[in-house]
mmCIF entry with sequence, helices, sheets and N, C-alpha, C, O atoms, coordinates in Angstrom:
data_MODEL
# 
_entry.id   MODEL 
# 
_entity.id                         1 
_entity.type                       polymer 
_entity.pdbx_number_of_molecules   1 
# 
_entity_poly.entity_id                      1 
_entity_poly.type                           'polypeptide(L)' 
_entity_poly.nstd_linkage                   no 
_entity_poly.nstd_monomer                   no 
_entity_poly.pdbx_seq_one_letter_code       MRVKKVEGAEGLWEMTFSQRDPDGRATWEWTTIDGQPAIRWRRVGTHDILGNP 
_entity_poly.pdbx_seq_one_letter_code_can   MRVKKVEGAEGLWEMTFSQRDPDGRATWEWTTIDGQPAIRWRRVGTHDILGNP 
_entity_poly.pdbx_strand_id                 A 
# 
loop_
_entity_poly_seq.entity_id 
_entity_poly_seq.num 
_entity_poly_seq.mon_id 
_entity_poly_seq.hetero 
1 1  MET n 
1 2  ARG n 
1 3  VAL n 
1 4  LYS n 
1 5  LYS n 
1 6  VAL n 
1 7  GLU n 
1 8  GLY n 
1 9  ALA n 
1 10 GLU n 
1 11 GLY n 
1 12 LEU n 
1 13 TRP n 
1 14 GLU n 
1 15 MET n 
1 16 THR n 
1 17 PHE n 
1 18 SER n 
1 19 GLN n 
1 20 ARG n 
1 21 ASP n 
1 22 PRO n 
1 23 ASP n 
1 24 GLY n 
1 25 ARG n 
1 26 ALA n 
1 27 THR n 
1 28 TRP n 
1 29 GLU n 
1 30 TRP n 
1 31 THR n 
1 32 THR n 
1 33 ILE n 
1 34 ASP n 
1 35 GLY n 
1 36 GLN n 
1 37 PRO n 
1 38 ALA n 
1 39 ILE n 
1 40 ARG n 
1 41 TRP n 
1 42 ARG n 
1 43 ARG n 
1 44 VAL n 
1 45 GLY n 
1 46 THR n 
1 47 HIS n 
1 48 ASP n 
1 49 ILE n 
1 50 LEU n 
1 51 GLY n 
1 52 ASN n 
1 53 PRO n 
# 
_struct_asym.id          A 
_struct_asym.entity_id   1 
# 
_struct_conf.conf_type_id            HELX_P 
_struct_conf.id                      HELX_P1 
_struct_conf.pdbx_PDB_helix_id       AA1 
_struct_conf.beg_label_comp_id       HIS 
_struct_conf.beg_label_asym_id       A 
_struct_conf.beg_label_seq_id        47 
_struct_conf.pdbx_beg_PDB_ins_code   ? 
_struct_conf.end_label_comp_id       GLY 
_struct_conf.end_label_asym_id       A 
_struct_conf.end_label_seq_id        51 
_struct_conf.pdbx_end_PDB_ins_code   ? 
_struct_conf.beg_auth_comp_id        HIS 
_struct_conf.beg_auth_asym_id        A 
_struct_conf.beg_auth_seq_id         47 
_struct_conf.end_auth_comp_id        GLY 
_struct_conf.end_auth_asym_id        A 
_struct_conf.end_auth_seq_id         51 
_struct_conf.pdbx_PDB_helix_class    5 
_struct_conf.details                 ? 
_struct_conf.pdbx_PDB_helix_length   5 
# 
_struct_conf_type.id          HELX_P 
_struct_conf_type.criteria    ? 
_struct_conf_type.reference   ? 
# 
_struct_sheet.id               AA1 
_struct_sheet.type             ? 
_struct_sheet.number_strands   4 
_struct_sheet.details          ? 
# 
loop_
_struct_sheet_order.sheet_id 
_struct_sheet_order.range_id_1 
_struct_sheet_order.range_id_2 
_struct_sheet_order.offset 
_struct_sheet_order.sense 
AA1 1 2 ? anti-parallel 
AA1 2 3 ? anti-parallel 
AA1 3 4 ? anti-parallel 
# 
loop_
_struct_sheet_range.sheet_id 
_struct_sheet_range.id 
_struct_sheet_range.beg_label_comp_id 
_struct_sheet_range.beg_label_asym_id 
_struct_sheet_range.beg_label_seq_id 
_struct_sheet_range.pdbx_beg_PDB_ins_code 
_struct_sheet_range.end_label_comp_id 
_struct_sheet_range.end_label_asym_id 
_struct_sheet_range.end_label_seq_id 
_struct_sheet_range.pdbx_end_PDB_ins_code 
_struct_sheet_range.beg_auth_comp_id 
_struct_sheet_range.beg_auth_asym_id 
_struct_sheet_range.beg_auth_seq_id 
_struct_sheet_range.end_auth_comp_id 
_struct_sheet_range.end_auth_asym_id 
_struct_sheet_range.end_auth_seq_id 
AA1 1 ARG A 2  ? LYS A 5  ? ARG A 2  LYS A 5  
AA1 2 LEU A 12 ? SER A 18 ? LEU A 12 SER A 18 
AA1 3 GLY A 24 ? ILE A 33 ? GLY A 24 ILE A 33 
AA1 4 GLN A 36 ? GLY A 45 ? GLN A 36 GLY A 45 
# 
loop_
_atom_site.group_PDB 
_atom_site.id 
_atom_site.type_symbol 
_atom_site.label_atom_id 
_atom_site.label_alt_id 
_atom_site.label_comp_id 
_atom_site.label_asym_id 
_atom_site.label_entity_id 
_atom_site.label_seq_id 
_atom_site.pdbx_PDB_ins_code 
_atom_site.Cartn_x 
_atom_site.Cartn_y 
_atom_site.Cartn_z 
_atom_site.occupancy 
_atom_site.B_iso_or_equiv 
_atom_site.pdbx_formal_charge 
_atom_site.auth_seq_id 
_atom_site.auth_comp_id 
_atom_site.auth_asym_id 
_atom_site.auth_atom_id 
_atom_site.pdbx_PDB_model_num 
ATOM 1   N N  . MET A 1 1  ? 106.614 -44.440 32.465 1.00 0.00 ? 1  MET A N  1 
ATOM 2   C CA . MET A 1 1  ? 107.386 -44.444 31.318 1.00 0.00 ? 1  MET A CA 1 
ATOM 3   C C  . MET A 1 1  ? 107.908 -43.012 31.236 1.00 0.00 ? 1  MET A C  1 
ATOM 4   O O  . MET A 1 1  ? 107.245 -42.040 31.599 1.00 0.00 ? 1  MET A O  1 
ATOM 5   N N  . ARG A 1 2  ? 109.111 -42.950 30.748 1.00 0.00 ? 2  ARG A N  1 
ATOM 6   C CA . ARG A 1 2  ? 109.768 -41.588 30.522 1.00 0.00 ? 2  ARG A CA 1 
ATOM 7   C C  . ARG A 1 2  ? 110.377 -41.527 29.157 1.00 0.00 ? 2  ARG A C  1 
ATOM 8   O O  . ARG A 1 2  ? 111.023 -42.494 28.752 1.00 0.00 ? 2  ARG A O  1 
ATOM 9   N N  . VAL A 1 3  ? 110.222 -40.481 28.434 1.00 0.00 ? 3  VAL A N  1 
ATOM 10  C CA . VAL A 1 3  ? 110.684 -40.255 27.113 1.00 0.00 ? 3  VAL A CA 1 
ATOM 11  C C  . VAL A 1 3  ? 111.509 -38.997 27.096 1.00 0.00 ? 3  VAL A C  1 
ATOM 12  O O  . VAL A 1 3  ? 111.050 -37.978 27.611 1.00 0.00 ? 3  VAL A O  1 
ATOM 13  N N  . LYS A 1 4  ? 112.721 -39.006 26.526 1.00 0.00 ? 4  LYS A N  1 
ATOM 14  C CA . LYS A 1 4  ? 113.556 -37.815 26.387 1.00 0.00 ? 4  LYS A CA 1 
ATOM 15  C C  . LYS A 1 4  ? 114.562 -38.018 25.295 1.00 0.00 ? 4  LYS A C  1 
ATOM 16  O O  . LYS A 1 4  ? 114.787 -39.132 24.822 1.00 0.00 ? 4  LYS A O  1 
ATOM 17  N N  . LYS A 1 5  ? 115.183 -36.890 24.891 1.00 0.00 ? 5  LYS A N  1 
ATOM 18  C CA . LYS A 1 5  ? 116.291 -36.900 23.836 1.00 0.00 ? 5  LYS A CA 1 
ATOM 19  C C  . LYS A 1 5  ? 117.520 -37.601 24.450 1.00 0.00 ? 5  LYS A C  1 
ATOM 20  O O  . LYS A 1 5  ? 117.774 -37.523 25.652 1.00 0.00 ? 5  LYS A O  1 
ATOM 21  N N  . VAL A 1 6  ? 118.242 -38.262 23.601 1.00 0.00 ? 6  VAL A N  1 
ATOM 22  C CA . VAL A 1 6  ? 119.498 -38.800 24.134 1.00 0.00 ? 6  VAL A CA 1 
ATOM 23  C C  . VAL A 1 6  ? 120.560 -37.667 24.062 1.00 0.00 ? 6  VAL A C  1 
ATOM 24  O O  . VAL A 1 6  ? 120.774 -37.023 23.035 1.00 0.00 ? 6  VAL A O  1 
ATOM 25  N N  . GLU A 1 7  ? 121.190 -37.484 25.211 1.00 0.00 ? 7  GLU A N  1 
ATOM 26  C CA . GLU A 1 7  ? 122.183 -36.460 25.297 1.00 0.00 ? 7  GLU A CA 1 
ATOM 27  C C  . GLU A 1 7  ? 123.350 -36.747 24.365 1.00 0.00 ? 7  GLU A C  1 
ATOM 28  O O  . GLU A 1 7  ? 123.837 -37.877 24.417 1.00 0.00 ? 7  GLU A O  1 
ATOM 29  N N  . GLY A 1 8  ? 123.839 -35.886 23.548 1.00 0.00 ? 8  GLY A N  1 
ATOM 30  C CA . GLY A 1 8  ? 124.986 -36.048 22.809 1.00 0.00 ? 8  GLY A CA 1 
ATOM 31  C C  . GLY A 1 8  ? 124.731 -36.902 21.530 1.00 0.00 ? 8  GLY A C  1 
ATOM 32  O O  . GLY A 1 8  ? 125.715 -37.251 20.878 1.00 0.00 ? 8  GLY A O  1 
ATOM 33  N N  . ALA A 1 9  ? 123.552 -37.245 21.146 1.00 0.00 ? 9  ALA A N  1 
ATOM 34  C CA . ALA A 1 9  ? 123.227 -38.050 20.016 1.00 0.00 ? 9  ALA A CA 1 
ATOM 35  C C  . ALA A 1 9  ? 122.092 -37.421 19.290 1.00 0.00 ? 9  ALA A C  1 
ATOM 36  O O  . ALA A 1 9  ? 120.934 -37.720 19.583 1.00 0.00 ? 9  ALA A O  1 
ATOM 37  N N  . GLU A 1 10 ? 122.387 -36.520 18.309 1.00 0.00 ? 10 GLU A N  1 
ATOM 38  C CA . GLU A 1 10 ? 121.440 -35.753 17.547 1.00 0.00 ? 10 GLU A CA 1 
ATOM 39  C C  . GLU A 1 10 ? 120.341 -36.596 16.833 1.00 0.00 ? 10 GLU A C  1 
ATOM 40  O O  . GLU A 1 10 ? 120.649 -37.466 16.018 1.00 0.00 ? 10 GLU A O  1 
ATOM 41  N N  . GLY A 1 11 ? 119.125 -36.330 17.145 1.00 0.00 ? 11 GLY A N  1 
ATOM 42  C CA . GLY A 1 11 ? 117.987 -37.003 16.509 1.00 0.00 ? 11 GLY A CA 1 
ATOM 43  C C  . GLY A 1 11 ? 117.602 -38.328 17.152 1.00 0.00 ? 11 GLY A C  1 
ATOM 44  O O  . GLY A 1 11 ? 116.697 -38.999 16.658 1.00 0.00 ? 11 GLY A O  1 
ATOM 45  N N  . LEU A 1 12 ? 118.240 -38.715 18.206 1.00 0.00 ? 12 LEU A N  1 
ATOM 46  C CA . LEU A 1 12 ? 117.840 -39.882 18.935 1.00 0.00 ? 12 LEU A CA 1 
ATOM 47  C C  . LEU A 1 12 ? 117.066 -39.654 20.145 1.00 0.00 ? 12 LEU A C  1 
ATOM 48  O O  . LEU A 1 12 ? 117.228 -38.628 20.806 1.00 0.00 ? 12 LEU A O  1 
ATOM 49  N N  . TRP A 1 13 ? 116.215 -40.577 20.476 1.00 0.00 ? 13 TRP A N  1 
ATOM 50  C CA . TRP A 1 13 ? 115.396 -40.472 21.643 1.00 0.00 ? 13 TRP A CA 1 
ATOM 51  C C  . TRP A 1 13 ? 115.420 -41.766 22.511 1.00 0.00 ? 13 TRP A C  1 
ATOM 52  O O  . TRP A 1 13 ? 115.539 -42.868 21.974 1.00 0.00 ? 13 TRP A O  1 
ATOM 53  N N  . GLU A 1 14 ? 115.311 -41.626 23.782 1.00 0.00 ? 14 GLU A N  1 
ATOM 54  C CA . GLU A 1 14 ? 115.252 -42.850 24.644 1.00 0.00 ? 14 GLU A CA 1 
ATOM 55  C C  . GLU A 1 14 ? 113.960 -42.898 25.423 1.00 0.00 ? 14 GLU A C  1 
ATOM 56  O O  . GLU A 1 14 ? 113.360 -41.867 25.728 1.00 0.00 ? 14 GLU A O  1 
ATOM 57  N N  . MET A 1 15 ? 113.553 -44.063 25.732 1.00 0.00 ? 15 MET A N  1 
ATOM 58  C CA . MET A 1 15 ? 112.352 -44.370 26.537 1.00 0.00 ? 15 MET A CA 1 
ATOM 59  C C  . MET A 1 15 ? 112.847 -45.267 27.641 1.00 0.00 ? 15 MET A C  1 
ATOM 60  O O  . MET A 1 15 ? 113.606 -46.210 27.419 1.00 0.00 ? 15 MET A O  1 
ATOM 61  N N  . THR A 1 16 ? 112.393 -44.946 28.849 1.00 0.00 ? 16 THR A N  1 
ATOM 62  C CA . THR A 1 16 ? 112.515 -45.901 30.040 1.00 0.00 ? 16 THR A CA 1 
ATOM 63  C C  . THR A 1 16 ? 111.171 -46.498 30.298 1.00 0.00 ? 16 THR A C  1 
ATOM 64  O O  . THR A 1 16 ? 110.200 -45.782 30.544 1.00 0.00 ? 16 THR A O  1 
ATOM 65  N N  . PHE A 1 17 ? 111.104 -47.780 30.246 1.00 0.00 ? 17 PHE A N  1 
ATOM 66  C CA . PHE A 1 17 ? 109.797 -48.457 30.455 1.00 0.00 ? 17 PHE A CA 1 
ATOM 67  C C  . PHE A 1 17 ? 109.800 -49.332 31.727 1.00 0.00 ? 17 PHE A C  1 
ATOM 68  O O  . PHE A 1 17 ? 108.801 -49.971 32.057 1.00 0.00 ? 17 PHE A O  1 
ATOM 69  N N  . SER A 1 18 ? 110.933 -49.343 32.422 1.00 0.00 ? 18 SER A N  1 
ATOM 70  C CA . SER A 1 18 ? 110.945 -50.039 33.686 1.00 0.00 ? 18 SER A CA 1 
ATOM 71  C C  . SER A 1 18 ? 112.168 -49.512 34.472 1.00 0.00 ? 18 SER A C  1 
ATOM 72  O O  . SER A 1 18 ? 113.237 -49.353 33.882 1.00 0.00 ? 18 SER A O  1 
ATOM 73  N N  . GLN A 1 19 ? 112.040 -49.244 35.753 1.00 0.00 ? 19 GLN A N  1 
ATOM 74  C CA . GLN A 1 19 ? 113.139 -48.804 36.535 1.00 0.00 ? 19 GLN A CA 1 
ATOM 75  C C  . GLN A 1 19 ? 113.532 -49.875 37.610 1.00 0.00 ? 19 GLN A C  1 
ATOM 76  O O  . GLN A 1 19 ? 114.340 -49.621 38.504 1.00 0.00 ? 19 GLN A O  1 
ATOM 77  N N  . ARG A 1 20 ? 112.953 -51.009 37.478 1.00 0.00 ? 20 ARG A N  1 
ATOM 78  C CA . ARG A 1 20 ? 113.245 -52.088 38.377 1.00 0.00 ? 20 ARG A CA 1 
ATOM 79  C C  . ARG A 1 20 ? 114.397 -52.887 37.835 1.00 0.00 ? 20 ARG A C  1 
ATOM 80  O O  . ARG A 1 20 ? 114.802 -52.656 36.695 1.00 0.00 ? 20 ARG A O  1 
ATOM 81  N N  . ASP A 1 21 ? 114.937 -53.793 38.569 1.00 0.00 ? 21 ASP A N  1 
ATOM 82  C CA . ASP A 1 21 ? 116.090 -54.590 38.219 1.00 0.00 ? 21 ASP A CA 1 
ATOM 83  C C  . ASP A 1 21 ? 115.610 -55.829 37.464 1.00 0.00 ? 21 ASP A C  1 
ATOM 84  O O  . ASP A 1 21 ? 114.938 -56.638 38.103 1.00 0.00 ? 21 ASP A O  1 
ATOM 85  N N  . PRO A 1 22 ? 115.874 -56.068 36.199 1.00 0.00 ? 22 PRO A N  1 
ATOM 86  C CA . PRO A 1 22 ? 116.689 -55.203 35.328 1.00 0.00 ? 22 PRO A CA 1 
ATOM 87  C C  . PRO A 1 22 ? 115.758 -53.997 34.801 1.00 0.00 ? 22 PRO A C  1 
ATOM 88  O O  . PRO A 1 22 ? 114.544 -54.094 34.618 1.00 0.00 ? 22 PRO A O  1 
ATOM 89  N N  . ASP A 1 23 ? 116.504 -52.895 34.599 1.00 0.00 ? 23 ASP A N  1 
ATOM 90  C CA . ASP A 1 23 ? 115.797 -51.771 34.024 1.00 0.00 ? 23 ASP A CA 1 
ATOM 91  C C  . ASP A 1 23 ? 115.486 -52.001 32.508 1.00 0.00 ? 23 ASP A C  1 
ATOM 92  O O  . ASP A 1 23 ? 116.143 -52.804 31.846 1.00 0.00 ? 23 ASP A O  1 
ATOM 93  N N  . GLY A 1 24 ? 114.492 -51.291 32.002 1.00 0.00 ? 24 GLY A N  1 
ATOM 94  C CA . GLY A 1 24 ? 114.104 -51.395 30.613 1.00 0.00 ? 24 GLY A CA 1 
ATOM 95  C C  . GLY A 1 24 ? 114.292 -50.035 29.873 1.00 0.00 ? 24 GLY A C  1 
ATOM 96  O O  . GLY A 1 24 ? 113.720 -49.014 30.255 1.00 0.00 ? 24 GLY A O  1 
ATOM 97  N N  . ARG A 1 25 ? 115.113 -50.075 28.807 1.00 0.00 ? 25 ARG A N  1 
ATOM 98  C CA . ARG A 1 25 ? 115.251 -48.829 28.049 1.00 0.00 ? 25 ARG A CA 1 
ATOM 99  C C  . ARG A 1 25 ? 115.150 -49.269 26.502 1.00 0.00 ? 25 ARG A C  1 
ATOM 100 O O  . ARG A 1 25 ? 115.335 -50.415 26.091 1.00 0.00 ? 25 ARG A O  1 
ATOM 101 N N  . ALA A 1 26 ? 114.832 -48.177 25.748 1.00 0.00 ? 26 ALA A N  1 
ATOM 102 C CA . ALA A 1 26 ? 114.891 -48.353 24.298 1.00 0.00 ? 26 ALA A CA 1 
ATOM 103 C C  . ALA A 1 26 ? 115.261 -46.978 23.641 1.00 0.00 ? 26 ALA A C  1 
ATOM 104 O O  . ALA A 1 26 ? 114.954 -45.904 24.158 1.00 0.00 ? 26 ALA A O  1 
ATOM 105 N N  . THR A 1 27 ? 115.919 -47.093 22.502 1.00 0.00 ? 27 THR A N  1 
ATOM 106 C CA . THR A 1 27 ? 116.332 -45.875 21.757 1.00 0.00 ? 27 THR A CA 1 
ATOM 107 C C  . THR A 1 27 ? 115.674 -45.982 20.374 1.00 0.00 ? 27 THR A C  1 
ATOM 108 O O  . THR A 1 27 ? 115.512 -47.071 19.823 1.00 0.00 ? 27 THR A O  1 
ATOM 109 N N  . TRP A 1 28 ? 115.302 -44.818 19.835 1.00 0.00 ? 28 TRP A N  1 
ATOM 110 C CA . TRP A 1 28 ? 114.727 -44.765 18.545 1.00 0.00 ? 28 TRP A CA 1 
ATOM 111 C C  . TRP A 1 28 ? 114.958 -43.482 17.858 1.00 0.00 ? 28 TRP A C  1 
ATOM 112 O O  . TRP A 1 28 ? 115.420 -42.538 18.499 1.00 0.00 ? 28 TRP A O  1 
ATOM 113 N N  . GLU A 1 29 ? 114.662 -43.363 16.538 1.00 0.00 ? 29 GLU A N  1 
ATOM 114 C CA . GLU A 1 29 ? 114.672 -42.059 15.836 1.00 0.00 ? 29 GLU A CA 1 
ATOM 115 C C  . GLU A 1 29 ? 113.450 -41.952 14.981 1.00 0.00 ? 29 GLU A C  1 
ATOM 116 O O  . GLU A 1 29 ? 112.902 -42.957 14.527 1.00 0.00 ? 29 GLU A O  1 
ATOM 117 N N  . TRP A 1 30 ? 113.010 -40.709 14.753 1.00 0.00 ? 30 TRP A N  1 
ATOM 118 C CA . TRP A 1 30 ? 111.915 -40.474 13.941 1.00 0.00 ? 30 TRP A CA 1 
ATOM 119 C C  . TRP A 1 30 ? 112.394 -40.562 12.503 1.00 0.00 ? 30 TRP A C  1 
ATOM 120 O O  . TRP A 1 30 ? 113.514 -40.134 12.226 1.00 0.00 ? 30 TRP A O  1 
ATOM 121 N N  . THR A 1 31 ? 111.597 -41.102 11.558 1.00 0.00 ? 31 THR A N  1 
ATOM 122 C CA . THR A 1 31 ? 111.868 -41.233 10.174 1.00 0.00 ? 31 THR A CA 1 
ATOM 123 C C  . THR A 1 31 ? 110.588 -41.158 9.403  1.00 0.00 ? 31 THR A C  1 
ATOM 124 O O  . THR A 1 31 ? 109.515 -40.984 9.982  1.00 0.00 ? 31 THR A O  1 
ATOM 125 N N  . THR A 1 32 ? 110.688 -41.292 8.046  1.00 0.00 ? 32 THR A N  1 
ATOM 126 C CA . THR A 1 32 ? 109.463 -41.299 7.167  1.00 0.00 ? 32 THR A CA 1 
ATOM 127 C C  . THR A 1 32 ? 109.594 -42.618 6.269  1.00 0.00 ? 32 THR A C  1 
ATOM 128 O O  . THR A 1 32 ? 110.607 -42.921 5.638  1.00 0.00 ? 32 THR A O  1 
ATOM 129 N N  . ILE A 1 33 ? 108.469 -43.312 6.312  1.00 0.00 ? 33 ILE A N  1 
ATOM 130 C CA . ILE A 1 33 ? 108.390 -44.440 5.305  1.00 0.00 ? 33 ILE A CA 1 
ATOM 131 C C  . ILE A 1 33 ? 107.207 -44.235 4.356  1.00 0.00 ? 33 ILE A C  1 
ATOM 132 O O  . ILE A 1 33 ? 106.069 -44.087 4.801  1.00 0.00 ? 33 ILE A O  1 
ATOM 133 N N  . ASP A 1 34 ? 107.453 -44.226 3.178  1.00 0.00 ? 34 ASP A N  1 
ATOM 134 C CA . ASP A 1 34 ? 106.328 -44.026 2.097  1.00 0.00 ? 34 ASP A CA 1 
ATOM 135 C C  . ASP A 1 34 ? 105.620 -42.690 2.418  1.00 0.00 ? 34 ASP A C  1 
ATOM 136 O O  . ASP A 1 34 ? 104.402 -42.609 2.258  1.00 0.00 ? 34 ASP A O  1 
ATOM 137 N N  . GLY A 1 35 ? 106.289 -41.716 2.833  1.00 0.00 ? 35 GLY A N  1 
ATOM 138 C CA . GLY A 1 35 ? 105.734 -40.337 3.037  1.00 0.00 ? 35 GLY A CA 1 
ATOM 139 C C  . GLY A 1 35 ? 105.007 -40.254 4.389  1.00 0.00 ? 35 GLY A C  1 
ATOM 140 O O  . GLY A 1 35 ? 104.404 -39.221 4.682  1.00 0.00 ? 35 GLY A O  1 
ATOM 141 N N  . GLN A 1 36 ? 105.043 -41.313 5.227  1.00 0.00 ? 36 GLN A N  1 
ATOM 142 C CA . GLN A 1 36 ? 104.282 -41.294 6.503  1.00 0.00 ? 36 GLN A CA 1 
ATOM 143 C C  . GLN A 1 36 ? 105.314 -41.247 7.682  1.00 0.00 ? 36 GLN A C  1 
ATOM 144 O O  . GLN A 1 36 ? 106.373 -41.862 7.556  1.00 0.00 ? 36 GLN A O  1 
ATOM 145 N N  . PRO A 1 37 ? 105.062 -40.589 8.742  1.00 0.00 ? 37 PRO A N  1 
ATOM 146 C CA . PRO A 1 37 ? 105.979 -40.549 9.835  1.00 0.00 ? 37 PRO A CA 1 
ATOM 147 C C  . PRO A 1 37 ? 106.044 -41.947 10.477 1.00 0.00 ? 37 PRO A C  1 
ATOM 148 O O  . PRO A 1 37 ? 105.041 -42.653 10.585 1.00 0.00 ? 37 PRO A O  1 
ATOM 149 N N  . ALA A 1 38 ? 107.285 -42.321 10.905 1.00 0.00 ? 38 ALA A N  1 
ATOM 150 C CA . ALA A 1 38 ? 107.459 -43.607 11.558 1.00 0.00 ? 38 ALA A CA 1 
ATOM 151 C C  . ALA A 1 38 ? 108.595 -43.578 12.531 1.00 0.00 ? 38 ALA A C  1 
ATOM 152 O O  . ALA A 1 38 ? 109.401 -42.647 12.537 1.00 0.00 ? 38 ALA A O  1 
ATOM 153 N N  . ILE A 1 39 ? 108.663 -44.567 13.331 1.00 0.00 ? 39 ILE A N  1 
ATOM 154 C CA . ILE A 1 39 ? 109.740 -44.702 14.255 1.00 0.00 ? 39 ILE A CA 1 
ATOM 155 C C  . ILE A 1 39 ? 110.674 -45.871 13.881 1.00 0.00 ? 39 ILE A C  1 
ATOM 156 O O  . ILE A 1 39 ? 110.182 -46.970 13.628 1.00 0.00 ? 39 ILE A O  1 
ATOM 157 N N  . ARG A 1 40 ? 111.941 -45.679 13.839 1.00 0.00 ? 40 ARG A N  1 
ATOM 158 C CA . ARG A 1 40 ? 112.928 -46.665 13.648 1.00 0.00 ? 40 ARG A CA 1 
ATOM 159 C C  . ARG A 1 40 ? 113.541 -47.033 14.967 1.00 0.00 ? 40 ARG A C  1 
ATOM 160 O O  . ARG A 1 40 ? 114.313 -46.246 15.514 1.00 0.00 ? 40 ARG A O  1 
ATOM 161 N N  . TRP A 1 41 ? 113.231 -48.206 15.514 1.00 0.00 ? 41 TRP A N  1 
ATOM 162 C CA . TRP A 1 41 ? 113.704 -48.731 16.808 1.00 0.00 ? 41 TRP A CA 1 
ATOM 163 C C  . TRP A 1 41 ? 115.213 -49.058 16.572 1.00 0.00 ? 41 TRP A C  1 
ATOM 164 O O  . TRP A 1 41 ? 115.596 -49.686 15.586 1.00 0.00 ? 41 TRP A O  1 
ATOM 165 N N  . ARG A 1 42 ? 116.036 -48.587 17.546 1.00 0.00 ? 42 ARG A N  1 
ATOM 166 C CA . ARG A 1 42 ? 117.505 -48.839 17.383 1.00 0.00 ? 42 ARG A CA 1 
ATOM 167 C C  . ARG A 1 42 ? 118.009 -49.917 18.345 1.00 0.00 ? 42 ARG A C  1 
ATOM 168 O O  . ARG A 1 42 ? 118.584 -50.919 17.920 1.00 0.00 ? 42 ARG A O  1 
ATOM 169 N N  . ARG A 1 43 ? 117.792 -49.706 19.621 1.00 0.00 ? 43 ARG A N  1 
ATOM 170 C CA . ARG A 1 43 ? 118.302 -50.661 20.625 1.00 0.00 ? 43 ARG A CA 1 
ATOM 171 C C  . ARG A 1 43 ? 117.283 -50.768 21.763 1.00 0.00 ? 43 ARG A C  1 
ATOM 172 O O  . ARG A 1 43 ? 116.724 -49.757 22.190 1.00 0.00 ? 43 ARG A O  1 
ATOM 173 N N  . VAL A 1 44 ? 117.036 -51.998 22.259 1.00 0.00 ? 44 VAL A N  1 
ATOM 174 C CA . VAL A 1 44 ? 116.211 -52.256 23.376 1.00 0.00 ? 44 VAL A CA 1 
ATOM 175 C C  . VAL A 1 44 ? 117.066 -53.139 24.352 1.00 0.00 ? 44 VAL A C  1 
ATOM 176 O O  . VAL A 1 44 ? 117.763 -54.077 23.962 1.00 0.00 ? 44 VAL A O  1 
ATOM 177 N N  . GLY A 1 45 ? 116.947 -52.756 25.628 1.00 0.00 ? 45 GLY A N  1 
ATOM 178 C CA . GLY A 1 45 ? 117.770 -53.481 26.656 1.00 0.00 ? 45 GLY A CA 1 
ATOM 179 C C  . GLY A 1 45 ? 117.785 -52.801 28.016 1.00 0.00 ? 45 GLY A C  1 
ATOM 180 O O  . GLY A 1 45 ? 116.752 -52.352 28.512 1.00 0.00 ? 45 GLY A O  1 
ATOM 181 N N  . THR A 1 46 ? 118.959 -52.731 28.608 1.00 0.00 ? 46 THR A N  1 
ATOM 182 C CA . THR A 1 46 ? 119.174 -52.086 29.901 1.00 0.00 ? 46 THR A CA 1 
ATOM 183 C C  . THR A 1 46 ? 119.737 -50.817 29.659 1.00 0.00 ? 46 THR A C  1 
ATOM 184 O O  . THR A 1 46 ? 119.863 -50.403 28.506 1.00 0.00 ? 46 THR A O  1 
ATOM 185 N N  . HIS A 1 47 ? 120.140 -50.065 30.790 1.00 0.00 ? 47 HIS A N  1 
ATOM 186 C CA . HIS A 1 47 ? 120.791 -48.823 30.698 1.00 0.00 ? 47 HIS A CA 1 
ATOM 187 C C  . HIS A 1 47 ? 122.071 -48.881 29.879 1.00 0.00 ? 47 HIS A C  1 
ATOM 188 O O  . HIS A 1 47 ? 122.467 -47.857 29.322 1.00 0.00 ? 47 HIS A O  1 
ATOM 189 N N  . ASP A 1 48 ? 122.718 -49.993 29.779 1.00 0.00 ? 48 ASP A N  1 
ATOM 190 C CA . ASP A 1 48 ? 123.938 -50.267 29.011 1.00 0.00 ? 48 ASP A CA 1 
ATOM 191 C C  . ASP A 1 48 ? 123.815 -49.791 27.593 1.00 0.00 ? 48 ASP A C  1 
ATOM 192 O O  . ASP A 1 48 ? 124.801 -49.350 27.003 1.00 0.00 ? 48 ASP A O  1 
ATOM 193 N N  . ILE A 1 49 ? 122.558 -49.871 26.991 1.00 0.00 ? 49 ILE A N  1 
ATOM 194 C CA . ILE A 1 49 ? 122.444 -49.573 25.587 1.00 0.00 ? 49 ILE A CA 1 
ATOM 195 C C  . ILE A 1 49 ? 122.761 -48.123 25.292 1.00 0.00 ? 49 ILE A C  1 
ATOM 196 O O  . ILE A 1 49 ? 123.034 -47.766 24.147 1.00 0.00 ? 49 ILE A O  1 
ATOM 197 N N  . LEU A 1 50 ? 122.726 -47.273 26.330 1.00 0.00 ? 50 LEU A N  1 
ATOM 198 C CA . LEU A 1 50 ? 122.888 -45.848 26.019 1.00 0.00 ? 50 LEU A CA 1 
ATOM 199 C C  . LEU A 1 50 ? 124.414 -45.511 25.796 1.00 0.00 ? 50 LEU A C  1 
ATOM 200 O O  . LEU A 1 50 ? 124.761 -44.387 25.435 1.00 0.00 ? 50 LEU A O  1 
ATOM 201 N N  . GLY A 1 51 ? 125.315 -46.540 26.029 1.00 0.00 ? 51 GLY A N  1 
ATOM 202 C CA . GLY A 1 51 ? 126.684 -46.231 25.639 1.00 0.00 ? 51 GLY A CA 1 
ATOM 203 C C  . GLY A 1 51 ? 126.877 -46.237 24.191 1.00 0.00 ? 51 GLY A C  1 
ATOM 204 O O  . GLY A 1 51 ? 127.800 -45.577 23.717 1.00 0.00 ? 51 GLY A O  1 
ATOM 205 N N  . ASN A 1 52 ? 126.078 -46.935 23.422 1.00 0.00 ? 52 ASN A N  1 
ATOM 206 C CA . ASN A 1 52 ? 126.119 -46.865 21.969 1.00 0.00 ? 52 ASN A CA 1 
ATOM 207 C C  . ASN A 1 52 ? 124.751 -46.921 21.446 1.00 0.00 ? 52 ASN A C  1 
ATOM 208 O O  . ASN A 1 52 ? 124.343 -47.969 20.944 1.00 0.00 ? 52 ASN A O  1 
ATOM 209 N N  . PRO A 1 53 ? 123.978 -45.833 21.525 1.00 0.00 ? 53 PRO A N  1 
ATOM 210 C CA . PRO A 1 53 ? 122.540 -45.754 21.231 1.00 0.00 ? 53 PRO A CA 1 
ATOM 211 C C  . PRO A 1 53 ? 122.288 -46.098 19.745 1.00 0.00 ? 53 PRO A C  1 
ATOM 212 O O  . PRO A 1 53 ? 121.143 -46.088 19.295 1.00 0.00 ? 53 PRO A O  1 
# 
C-alpha cells in the first residue's frame, strides 16, 4: 500500500491498494466530525479517478 498527497489538489491524499490489473486507488481528505479527526473518502476505483480526485 502506498499513501501520498495528490499533486495539484490541495488537501487531498491518494492511496494505492493494488497495482495489479485492475489497479486499486482511493482519494480522501482529512476533516473533523464532532471535534474528532476523521477521513472523508472521495473516490475509489482505478488510476482514472485521479483525473478528478
